[in-house]
TORDREN-567990 format. One record per residue (C-alpha): residue in three letters; x, y, z. Coordinates in steps of 0.05 Angstrom, whole numbers, plus 5000, padded with zeros to 4 digits. Layout:
% residues N
r, c1, c2, c3
ala, X, Y, Z $
...
***
This chain:
% residues 256
r, c1, c2, c3
unk, 4671, 6855, 9074 $
unk, 4656, 6929, 9087 $
unk, 4601, 6928, 9140 $
unk, 4607, 7003, 9152 $
unk, 4582, 7019, 9082 $
unk, 4520, 6976, 9090 $
unk, 4506, 7009, 9156 $
unk, 4510, 7078, 9125 $
unk, 4463, 7059, 9069 $
unk, 4413, 7032, 9119 $
unk, 4418, 7095, 9160 $
unk, 4408, 7138, 9098 $
unk, 4347, 7098, 9077 $
unk, 4319, 7103, 9147 $
unk, 4330, 7178, 9146 $
unk, 4294, 7184, 9079 $
unk, 4236, 7143, 9106 $
unk, 4232, 7187, 9168 $
unk, 4232, 7250, 9125 $
unk, 4178, 7221, 9081 $
unk, 4136, 7202, 9142 $
unk, 4147, 7271, 9172 $
unk, 4127, 7304, 9107 $
unk, 4064, 7262, 9102 $
unk, 4047, 7279, 9174 $
unk, 4056, 7353, 9158 $
unk, 4012, 7346, 9097 $
unk, 3959, 7310, 9139 $
unk, 3963, 7365, 9191 $
unk, 3957, 7420, 9139 $
unk, 3899, 7385, 9104 $
unk, 3863, 7374, 9171 $
unk, 3875, 7447, 9190 $
unk, 3849, 7471, 9122 $
unk, 3787, 7427, 9128 $
unk, 3775, 7453, 9199 $
unk, 3781, 7526, 9177 $
unk, 3738, 7513, 9116 $
unk, 3685, 7482, 9159 $
unk, 3690, 7539, 9209 $
unk, 3682, 7590, 9153 $
unk, 3621, 7552, 9126 $
unk, 3590, 7550, 9195 $
unk, 3604, 7625, 9204 $
unk, 3575, 7640, 9135 $
unk, 3513, 7599, 9151 $
unk, 3504, 7635, 9217 $
unk, 3514, 7702, 9182 $
unk, 3462, 7684, 9129 $
unk, 3414, 7659, 9182 $
unk, 3423, 7724, 9220 $
unk, 3410, 7764, 9156 $
unk, 3349, 7722, 9142 $
unk, 3322, 7736, 9211 $
unk, 3334, 7811, 9203 $
unk, 3302, 7812, 9134 $
unk, 3240, 7775, 9159 $
unk, 3236, 7820, 9219 $
unk, 3239, 7883, 9176 $
unk, 3188, 7854, 9128 $
unk, 3142, 7837, 9185 $
unk, 3150, 7907, 9213 $
unk, 3132, 7939, 9146 $
unk, 3073, 7893, 9138 $
unk, 3048, 7907, 9208 $
unk, 3055, 7982, 9200 $
unk, 3019, 7983, 9133 $
unk, 2966, 7937, 9159 $
unk, 2957, 7985, 9217 $
unk, 2945, 8042, 9167 $
unk, 2895, 7999, 9130 $
unk, 2859, 7985, 9195 $
unk, 2855, 8061, 9208 $
unk, 2824, 8071, 9140 $
unk, 2777, 8013, 9152 $
unk, 2756, 8043, 9219 $
unk, 2740, 8110, 9187 $
unk, 2703, 8077, 9129 $
unk, 2655, 8047, 9180 $
unk, 2638, 8111, 9216 $
unk, 2564, 8128, 9209 $
unk, 2569, 8204, 9199 $
unk, 2628, 8196, 9151 $
unk, 2591, 8143, 9112 $
unk, 2528, 8187, 9109 $
unk, 2568, 8247, 9084 $
unk, 2595, 8203, 9028 $
unk, 2525, 8179, 9008 $
unk, 2502, 8252, 9005 $
unk, 2567, 8274, 8971 $
unk, 2572, 8327, 9025 $
unk, 2640, 8356, 9007 $
unk, 2644, 8401, 9069 $
unk, 2630, 8347, 9120 $
unk, 2672, 8296, 9083 $
unk, 2731, 8345, 9084 $
unk, 2723, 8354, 9159 $
unk, 2730, 8278, 9169 $
unk, 2789, 8273, 9121 $
unk, 2827, 8330, 9155 $
unk, 2814, 8299, 9223 $
unk, 2841, 8233, 9197 $
unk, 2904, 8266, 9169 $
unk, 2915, 8306, 9233 $
unk, 2909, 8244, 9276 $
unk, 2954, 8202, 9231 $
unk, 3004, 8248, 9195 $
unk, 3038, 8189, 9162 $
unk, 2975, 8183, 9119 $
unk, 3003, 8239, 9074 $
unk, 2943, 8253, 9029 $
unk, 2875, 8222, 9039 $
unk, 2821, 8226, 8985 $
unk, 2753, 8199, 8968 $
unk, 2729, 8169, 8903 $
unk, 2663, 8142, 8878 $
unk, 2655, 8067, 8862 $
unk, 2678, 8082, 8790 $
unk, 2743, 8109, 8818 $
unk, 2734, 8183, 8804 $
unk, 2763, 8226, 8859 $
unk, 2715, 8278, 8887 $
unk, 2745, 8300, 8953 $
unk, 2816, 8304, 8983 $
unk, 2844, 8323, 9051 $
unk, 2883, 8380, 9020 $
unk, 2860, 8431, 8970 $
unk, 2898, 8411, 8908 $
unk, 2880, 8433, 8838 $
unk, 2826, 8390, 8806 $
unk, 2851, 8320, 8793 $
unk, 2834, 8267, 8742 $
unk, 2865, 8212, 8784 $
unk, 2826, 8148, 8792 $
unk, 2826, 8102, 8852 $
unk, 2799, 8040, 8818 $
unk, 2867, 8008, 8803 $
unk, 2881, 8005, 8878 $
unk, 2824, 7957, 8891 $
unk, 2820, 7917, 8827 $
unk, 2829, 7842, 8825 $
unk, 2849, 7794, 8771 $
unk, 2820, 7806, 8702 $
unk, 2809, 7880, 8716 $
unk, 2745, 7867, 8756 $
unk, 2742, 7901, 8825 $
unk, 2756, 7853, 8882 $
unk, 2735, 7906, 8933 $
unk, 2788, 7883, 8982 $
unk, 2837, 7928, 9021 $
unk, 2896, 7941, 8976 $
unk, 2967, 7969, 8978 $
unk, 2993, 7991, 8910 $
unk, 3062, 7984, 8881 $
unk, 3103, 8048, 8874 $
unk, 3076, 8099, 8825 $
unk, 3088, 8173, 8811 $
unk, 3039, 8222, 8841 $
unk, 3002, 8268, 8794 $
unk, 3012, 8330, 8837 $
unk, 3082, 8327, 8864 $
unk, 3112, 8279, 8813 $
unk, 3143, 8239, 8869 $
unk, 3144, 8163, 8881 $
unk, 3092, 8140, 8930 $
unk, 3048, 8081, 8949 $
unk, 2973, 8082, 8960 $
unk, 2930, 8045, 9010 $
unk, 2856, 8037, 8992 $
unk, 2794, 8012, 9028 $
unk, 2725, 8005, 8998 $
unk, 2669, 8041, 9035 $
unk, 2605, 8000, 9044 $
unk, 2535, 8022, 9064 $
unk, 2498, 7985, 9118 $
unk, 2470, 7938, 9066 $
unk, 2539, 7921, 9040 $
unk, 2534, 7962, 8976 $
unk, 2598, 7997, 8954 $
unk, 2587, 8073, 8960 $
unk, 2659, 8097, 8953 $
unk, 2733, 8086, 8962 $
unk, 2779, 8119, 9013 $
unk, 2852, 8121, 8994 $
unk, 2915, 8146, 9028 $
unk, 2977, 8164, 8989 $
unk, 3043, 8156, 9025 $
unk, 3104, 8191, 8998 $
unk, 3166, 8145, 9000 $
unk, 3200, 8198, 9043 $
unk, 3151, 8180, 9098 $
unk, 3172, 8107, 9094 $
unk, 3245, 8127, 9095 $
unk, 3236, 8164, 9162 $
unk, 3221, 8099, 9200 $
unk, 3265, 8052, 9159 $
unk, 3328, 8095, 9161 $
unk, 3343, 8084, 9236 $
unk, 3347, 8008, 9225 $
unk, 3420, 7988, 9229 $
unk, 3449, 7923, 9202 $
unk, 3515, 7901, 9233 $
unk, 3567, 7896, 9178 $
unk, 3517, 7910, 9123 $
unk, 3454, 7947, 9103 $
unk, 3384, 7935, 9075 $
unk, 3340, 7955, 9018 $
unk, 3266, 7944, 9005 $
unk, 3232, 7933, 8939 $
unk, 3158, 7928, 8919 $
unk, 3126, 7870, 8882 $
unk, 3153, 7897, 8816 $
unk, 3224, 7903, 8842 $
unk, 3223, 7979, 8848 $
unk, 3262, 8009, 8906 $
unk, 3217, 8027, 8964 $
unk, 3276, 8042, 9009 $
unk, 3351, 8049, 8999 $
unk, 3396, 8089, 9044 $
unk, 3432, 8127, 8989 $
unk, 3386, 8119, 8928 $
unk, 3322, 8158, 8931 $
unk, 3275, 8190, 8881 $
unk, 3242, 8169, 8817 $
unk, 3308, 8165, 8779 $
unk, 3330, 8105, 8822 $
unk, 3266, 8065, 8826 $
unk, 3289, 8013, 8775 $
unk, 3362, 8009, 8797 $
unk, 3354, 7940, 8829 $
unk, 3300, 7909, 8784 $
unk, 3350, 7864, 8747 $
unk, 3394, 7847, 8807 $
unk, 3396, 7770, 8814 $
unk, 3370, 7769, 8885 $
unk, 3311, 7814, 8866 $
unk, 3295, 7773, 8804 $
unk, 3297, 7710, 8848 $
unk, 3245, 7740, 8895 $
unk, 3201, 7765, 8838 $
unk, 3201, 7694, 8810 $
unk, 3172, 7669, 8875 $
unk, 3234, 7639, 8907 $
unk, 3248, 7643, 8981 $
unk, 3310, 7632, 9023 $
unk, 3376, 7667, 9033 $
unk, 3416, 7673, 8969 $
unk, 3488, 7697, 8971 $
unk, 3501, 7757, 8926 $
unk, 3556, 7806, 8915 $
unk, 3533, 7877, 8900 $
unk, 3562, 7903, 8834 $
unk, 3599, 7969, 8842 $
unk, 3551, 8001, 8791 $
unk, 3491, 7993, 8837 $
unk, 3520, 8006, 8906 $
***
């Protein structure tokens, strides 16, 4: 009998088994490494999204606080006795003095004007040509009826400069609570850009839209021609539909 041949076959089979075992171990190692890296990438992405969420909420809170501060300034002026009396008397000269003082103290309030309760503008902080603008839309509630609450408008085009702007409005009440007028400040979007532009996002950037999806701020897209650039972007549509959270979204090259 040839024992050497049987020994060689056994050795060959053992070698094959060892190679198979080694290959399986390598596969296990590669799969484990892939799973580890995939998990690490997911954790990194989650941390990045969480960081972006924190930045976005911080910027939103900053914008809200600043605009609320401007509304508080208007509310403070609306409660001043002499200012209120000049409005009741429709004293254009004294009213203009107060409006100019307000604008000088708070330059970010670009153009301040007064309207009667029906919304017809009768005095502005700067001497523009006669305007037919109406302030009522800035303080109206649901159903078209005035809510007489402080209000910040969506973006609209100003009648004088034809530039995109937002308006802040406060109703003016007499001592008995009766509405005697409306004080409104128009802010050009360039004013908002001056304090949003310095905000830096590591590895990215930010943009701000109003409640209609129109661009309030974008680092490279400014002016009326770009207001609607992001209206149909998925992340904007998601927000306009009332969703919250941190969606992942790749910016199309056509809107960068």
